[in-house]
TIFI-19693 format. One line per field, with one value per residue (C-alpha): residue in one letter; x, y, z; residue number from 1. Coordinates in Angstrom, 1 decimal, decimal comma. Each point is the difference from the previous one (the first is absolute). Layout:
<pts>
res <- a_...
xx <- X_...
yy <- Y_...
zz <- Z_...
n <- NUM_...
</pts>
This chain:
<pts>
res <- m_s_n_d_p_a_r_l_d_r_l_r_e_r_i_d_s_i_d_d_d_l_l_r_l_i_s_e_r_a_e_c_a_r_e_v_a_e_v_k_q_a_a_s_e_g_a_d_v_s_f_y_r_p_e_r_e_a_q_i_l_r_r_i_k_e_r_n_p_g_p_l_a_d_e_e_m_a_r_l_f_r_e_v_m_s_a_c_l_a_l_e_k_p_m_r_i_a_f_l_g_p_e_g_t_f_t_q_a_a_a_l_k_h_f_g_h_s_v_h_s_a_p_m_s_a_i_d_d_v_f_r_e_v_e_s_g_n_a_q_y_g_v_v_p_v_e_n_s_t_e_g_m_i_n_h_t_l_d_m_f_m_s_s_g_l_k_i_c_g_e_v_q_l_r_i_h_h_h_l_l_l_p_k_d_a_d_l_a_q_v_t_r_l_y_s_h_q_q_s_f_a_q_c_r_k_w_l_d_t_t_v_p_t_l_e_r_v_t_v_s_s_n_a_e_a_a_r_l_a_s_e_e_p_d_a_a_a_i_a_g_d_m_a_a_e_l_y_g_l_e_a_l_y_e_n_i_e_d_r_p_d_n_t_t_r_f_l_i_i_g_r_e_d_v_p_p_s_g_q_d_k_t_s_i_l_v_s_m_h_n_r_p_g_a_l_y_q_l_l_e_p_f_h_r_h_g_i_d_l_t_r_i_e_t_r_p_s_p_s_g_t_w_a_y_v_f_y_i_d_f_k_g_h_r_d_d_r_e_i_q_a_v_l_s_d_v_e_a_e_c_v_e_m_k_h_l_g_s_y_p_i_g_v_l
xx <- -45,2_2,6_-2,4_-1,4_1,6_-0,6_-3,2_-0,1_2,1_-2,4_-3,0_1,9_0,4_-3,4_-1,0_2,1_-1,8_-3,4_1,2_1,3_-3,5_-1,6_2,1_-1,2_-3,8_0,1_1,7_-2,7_-2,6_1,2_0,2_-3,6_-0,4_1,6_-2,0_-2,9_1,1_0,3_-3,4_-1,8_2,1_-0,7_-3,6_-0,6_0,9_1,9_-2,6_1,0_0,7_-1,1_2,8_-0,8_-3,6_-0,8_-2,5_2,6_2,6_-2,4_-0,8_3,9_0,6_-3,3_1,1_3,6_-1,3_-2,2_2,1_3,8_1,1_1,7_2,2_0,2_-3,5_-2,4_0,4_3,4_-0,1_-2,5_2,2_3,0_-2,2_-1,2_3,5_0,7_-3,3_0,8_3,4_-1,6_-2,9_2,9_1,7_-3,4_-0,4_1,5_-2,7_-0,3_-1,8_-1,1_-0,4_-0,6_3,4_3,0_2,5_0,0_-4,2_-1,7_-2,2_3,4_0,4_-4,0_1,1_3,0_-2,2_-2,7_2,4_3,6_3,2_0,2_-2,6_1,5_-2,2_-0,4_-0,8_-2,8_-0,2_-3,5_-3,0_-1,8_3,7_0,0_-3,4_0,8_3,3_-2,2_-2,5_2,3_1,7_3,8_-0,6_-1,7_-1,3_0,0_-0,5_-1,5_-0,7_-4,1_-0,1_1,4_-0,8_0,2_-0,8_-2,6_-0,6_2,3_-2,5_1,7_0,4_-3,6_-0,7_2,4_-2,3_-3,2_1,6_2,7_-0,6_2,6_-1,1_1,2_2,2_1,4_0,5_3,2_-0,5_3,8_0,8_0,9_2,8_1,0_3,6_1,5_3,2_2,6_3,7_2,4_1,9_-3,0_-0,9_-3,6_0,7_0,9_-3,5_-2,3_-2,3_-1,6_-1,0_-2,3_-3,4_-3,4_-1,3_3,5_-0,5_-3,4_0,6_2,7_-1,8_0,4_3,5_1,4_-2,4_1,5_3,4_1,2_-2,9_2,5_1,1_-1,7_-1,9_0,5_-2,2_1,2_-1,4_1,7_1,9_2,7_0,8_-0,4_3,0_1,8_-0,7_1,4_3,1_0,7_-0,4_1,7_-2,7_-2,9_-1,4_-2,7_-2,6_0,5_0,4_2,7_0,3_0,6_2,3_1,9_-0,2_1,0_2,5_-1,4_-0,3_-3,1_0,5_-3,7_-1,8_-3,7_-1,2_-3,1_-3,0_-2,1_1,9_-2,1_0,6_-0,3_-1,0_-1,7_1,4_-1,9_1,3_-1,5_0,4_-2,4_-1,1_-2,9_1,4_-1,2_-1,2_2,7_-2,3_0,3_-1,0_-1,4_-1,6_-0,1_-3,2_-0,5_-3,9_-2,0_-3,7_-2,9_-0,1_-3,3_-0,7_0,8_3,0_2,8_-2,1_-1,4_3,7_1,1_-2,8_0,6_3,4_-1,6_-2,8_2,9_2,3_3,1_2,7_0,6_3,1_0,0_-2,5_1,2_-1,6_1,1_-1,3_-1,6_1,5_-3,5_-1,7_0,0_-1,0_-0,3_2,9_0,8_1,1_2,8_-0,2_2,7_-1,5_0,9_-0,4_0,4_-1,8_-0,5_-1,7_-3,6_-0,8_1,8_-1,5_-3,8_1,2_1,6_-3,3_-2,2_2,4_-0,2_-3,6_0,0_2,8_0,7_3,0_2,1_3,9_1,6_3,8_1,1_0,0_4,1_1,3_-0,1_3,7_1,9_3,0
yy <- -84,9_1,1_1,7_1,9_2,7_0,5_-0,1_2,9_2,3_-0,5_1,0_3,1_0,6_-0,3_1,9_2,8_-0,1_0,5_2,6_1,7_-0,2_1,3_3,0_0,8_-0,7_1,8_3,1_0,1_-0,4_3,2_1,7_-0,7_1,4_2,9_0,7_-0,4_3,1_2,0_-1,3_1,3_3,5_1,2_-1,2_2,3_3,0_1,0_-1,2_-2,3_-3,6_-3,1_-2,9_-2,5_-1,9_-2,4_-2,3_-0,3_-0,9_-2,6_-1,8_-0,4_-1,7_-2,3_-0,8_-0,6_-2,3_-1,6_-1,4_-0,4_-3,3_-0,9_-1,0_3,8_0,0_2,4_2,6_0,2_0,2_3,1_1,2_0,5_1,2_2,7_1,2_0,2_2,0_2,0_1,1_0,6_2,1_2,2_0,9_1,7_1,3_-0,8_-0,1_1,6_-2,3_0,7_-2,7_0,0_0,0_0,2_-1,8_-3,9_-0,1_-2,6_2,2_1,3_-3,9_-0,3_3,3_-1,5_-3,2_1,6_2,5_-1,4_1,6_2,5_2,1_3,3_-1,0_2,5_-0,7_2,2_-0,2_-0,8_-1,4_3,7_1,3_-2,8_1,3_3,9_-1,3_-1,0_2,3_3,1_-2,2_0,0_-4,0_-1,7_-2,8_-1,2_-3,0_-0,4_-3,0_-1,1_-3,3_-3,1_-3,8_-0,2_4,0_0,7_3,6_3,2_2,4_3,0_-0,7_-0,8_3,5_1,7_-0,8_1,8_3,7_-0,8_-0,1_-2,5_-3,2_-3,8_-0,6_-3,6_-2,4_-2,3_-2,9_-0,6_-3,0_1,6_-1,7_1,2_-0,4_0,6_1,9_0,8_1,9_-2,2_-2,3_1,6_-1,9_-1,0_-0,4_3,6_1,5_1,4_1,6_-0,9_2,7_-0,3_1,3_-0,6_-2,5_-1,9_-0,8_-0,6_-2,5_-1,9_0,0_-3,6_-0,3_2,9_-1,3_-3,3_0,8_3,3_0,9_1,8_3,0_3,3_0,6_3,4_1,4_2,0_1,7_-2,7_-3,1_1,8_2,7_-3,6_-1,0_3,6_-0,1_-3,3_0,3_3,2_-1,5_-3,2_-0,9_-0,1_-2,1_0,6_-2,0_1,1_-1,5_-0,8_3,6_1,5_-2,1_0,1_4,0_-0,2_-3,0_-2,0_-3,7_-2,7_-2,0_-1,3_0,2_0,1_0,2_1,3_-2,0_-1,1_-1,3_1,5_3,9_1,9_3,9_1,9_2,7_3,3_1,8_3,5_2,2_3,1_-1,8_-2,2_-3,5_-1,9_-3,4_-2,6_-3,4_-1,0_2,9_0,9_3,5_1,4_2,4_2,2_-0,4_2,0_-1,4_1,0_-0,9_-2,2_-3,8_-1,4_2,0_-2,6_-2,2_2,2_0,6_-3,5_-0,9_1,4_-1,9_-3,2_0,5_1,0_-3,0_2,3_-1,0_1,7_0,0_2,2_2,1_2,2_2,2_3,6_2,9_2,9_3,2_1,7_-1,0_-2,4_-3,1_-0,3_-2,2_-0,3_-3,2_-0,7_-3,0_-1,5_-2,6_-1,6_2,1_3,4_2,8_0,1_-3,3_-0,1_-2,0_1,9_3,3_-2,1_-0,8_3,7_1,3_-1,9_0,2_4,0_0,2_-1,4_1,6_3,8_0,3_-2,2_1,2_-2,0_-0,5_-1,9_-3,4_-1,2_-3,4_-2,7_-0,7_-1,8_-0,7
zz <- 17,4_-2,2_-2,5_3,3_-1,1_-3,3_0,6_2,4_-2,0_-2,6_2,6_0,6_-3,6_-0,4_3,3_-1,5_-3,4_2,0_1,6_-2,8_-1,6_3,6_0,0_-4,1_1,2_2,8_-1,7_-2,6_2,1_1,9_-3,5_-0,7_3,3_-0,7_-3,3_1,7_2,4_-3,0_-1,8_3,0_0,3_-3,7_0,4_3,9_-1,8_3,3_2,6_2,7_-1,7_2,2_-0,9_2,8_-0,8_2,7_-1,7_-3,4_2,8_1,7_-3,7_-0,5_3,8_-0,7_-3,5_1,0_3,0_-2,8_-2,5_2,2_-1,0_3,2_1,8_1,8_1,7_-0,9_2,6_-0,4_-4,3_0,8_2,2_-2,4_-2,5_2,8_0,5_-4,1_-0,3_2,6_-1,4_-3,1_1,2_1,7_-3,2_-0,7_2,9_3,5_2,1_4,1_2,3_3,5_2,5_4,1_0,9_1,2_-1,7_0,1_0,8_-1,4_-2,2_-1,3_-0,9_-1,4_-2,1_-1,5_-0,8_-2,2_-1,7_0,2_0,8_-2,7_1,9_2,4_3,5_2,4_3,4_1,7_3,9_-0,4_-1,7_-0,3_-1,5_-2,9_-0,5_-0,2_-2,1_-3,1_0,7_-0,8_-2,6_1,6_-0,7_-2,8_2,5_3,6_1,6_3,3_1,9_0,3_1,9_1,5_0,3_3,3_1,3_-2,7_-1,2_0,7_0,9_-0,9_-4,0_-0,6_2,7_-2,5_-3,3_1,8_-0,8_-2,7_-3,6_-0,8_-2,0_0,7_-2,9_1,1_2,8_1,1_2,7_1,9_1,9_3,6_1,7_3,3_1,7_3,4_-1,2_2,3_-0,8_-1,7_3,2_2,8_2,6_0,6_3,9_0,1_-1,9_2,1_-2,7_-3,2_-2,3_-3,1_-1,1_1,6_-3,1_0,3_3,7_-0,7_-2,6_2,0_3,1_1,0_-1,3_2,7_2,4_-0,1_-0,8_1,6_2,1_2,4_-2,5_-0,1_-3,2_-1,1_-3,2_-2,3_-2,9_-2,4_0,0_-2,0_2,7_2,2_-1,5_0,1_3,6_0,4_-2,2_2,5_3,4_1,3_2,7_-2,9_-2,7_-2,6_-2,1_-3,6_-3,6_-2,2_-1,6_3,6_1,0_-2,9_0,4_3,1_0,3_2,2_0,3_0,3_3,3_-0,4_-3,6_-0,9_3,2_-1,2_1,7_-3,2_-2,9_-2,5_1,3_-3,2_-0,1_-3,0_-0,7_-2,3_-3,0_0,0_-2,4_-1,9_-3,1_-1,0_-1,3_-3,1_0,4_-0,2_-0,4_3,5_2,5_3,4_1,0_3,0_1,4_3,1_0,8_3,0_0,3_2,0_3,4_0,2_0,0_-2,6_-1,5_-0,1_-2,1_-2,6_-0,7_-0,1_-2,2_-3,4_0,4_0,7_-2,5_-3,0_1,0_1,1_2,3_2,7_1,6_2,6_2,4_2,7_2,3_1,0_2,4_-2,5_0,7_-0,7_3,0_3,5_-0,9_-3,7_-1,8_-3,4_-1,7_-2,4_-2,3_-2,1_-2,6_-3,9_-2,8_-1,5_-0,1_-3,8_0,2_-0,8_2,2_3,0_-1,3_0,8_3,3_0,7_-1,2_2,2_3,4_-1,2_0,2_3,9_1,2_0,9_-1,2_-2,2_-0,9_-2,5_1,2_-3,1_-2,4_-0,2_-1,0_2,4_1,4_-2,3_2,2
n <- 1_2_3_4_5_6_7_8_9_10_11_12_13_14_15_16_17_18_19_20_21_22_23_24_25_26_27_28_29_30_31_32_33_34_35_36_37_38_39_40_41_42_43_44_45_46_47_48_49_50_51_52_53_54_55_56_57_58_59_60_61_62_63_64_65_66_67_68_69_70_71_72_73_74_75_76_77_78_79_80_81_82_83_84_85_86_87_88_89_90_91_92_93_94_95_96_97_98_99_100_101_102_103_104_105_106_107_108_109_110_111_112_113_114_115_116_117_118_119_120_121_122_123_124_125_126_127_128_129_130_131_132_133_134_135_136_137_138_139_140_141_142_143_144_145_146_147_148_149_150_151_152_153_154_155_156_157_158_159_160_161_162_163_164_165_166_167_168_169_170_171_172_173_174_175_176_177_178_179_180_181_182_183_184_185_186_187_188_189_190_191_192_193_194_195_196_197_198_199_200_201_202_203_204_205_206_207_208_209_210_211_212_213_214_215_216_217_218_219_220_221_222_223_224_225_226_227_228_229_230_231_232_233_234_235_236_237_238_239_240_241_242_243_244_245_246_247_248_249_250_251_252_253_254_255_256_257_258_259_260_261_262_263_264_265_266_267_268_269_270_271_272_273_274_275_276_277_278_279_280_281_282_283_284_285_286_287_288_289_290_291_292_293_294_295_296_297_298_299_300_301_302_303_304_305_306_307_308_309_310_311_312_313_314_315_316_317_318_319_320_321_322_323_324_325_326_327_328_329_330_331_332_333_334_335_336_337_338_339_340_341_342_343_344_345_346_347_348_349_350_351_352_353_354_355_356_357_358_359_360_361_362_363_364_365
</pts>
């Protein structure tokens, strides 16, 4: 026992030395990023330069996870490098990322998970506004929800792709934890109404029916808005996540009240440019078929014949006519892959119209 203080001192000295090495290496990396920006600017001859490379960042994060020696988990190590990369990229050119707001939503959490905290995140009031902000060039990228593991697809996002020329540049999955939030020192017995987004009510339906069946459920535009209202009204509570709770100074009376413990939402990163292959990619397309027997079989048969892994197929009403439909399809592979080119050629030969929404890295974090 008498040697413990001396051992602690040695360990602390070692940690200090390692911290000095980390500081030096991170600074060296940041300087390299600055030089990359200078090279790109010099080669651009005055044209706009794209500093963010989705495929390159995905490759780096995969490499980090593959080479991680522990004891930190792969996801935690990748998250740390994500923040280093975000800070270095901000030296080249800080990015503005539009997301479905307001502040404190799960979409903002997804944006920060994907891009890191060194970006400027801009809340938008609707999914349409996120698309317009990116289309106009006011934001480099946007983040929108596309599907939830419990409640399925977010149809508004799918419908926007029918008219927008934006590309899908990436994806991010976020575990969704809902909490029943109250102002500090509030009494649940005095609460008469509960605010939340309709998706959250649906994802917590069983818990709510069992635990607080008498509370009036009031649907609002977002969980963050629900938290804001609960912070201002003494007889109200909210269902929201950690970011909203912290932003509006609320406390979780009950945590993780979602009905399914694996409740996850997938978000899409939208931008104006195509993304080169990263080695582990996904492609999304919209397809209109002739309204005739066997149309769905003709659409899916090429994927089976070429051994392509379909990850999602969804049907949406076509804006072109009554009882006409558009198929939204996700599958593994990149548009530049030879096998994918063959599949797309076969599909195009059978369909009325095919729209390529983007090939992009499969989510790493």
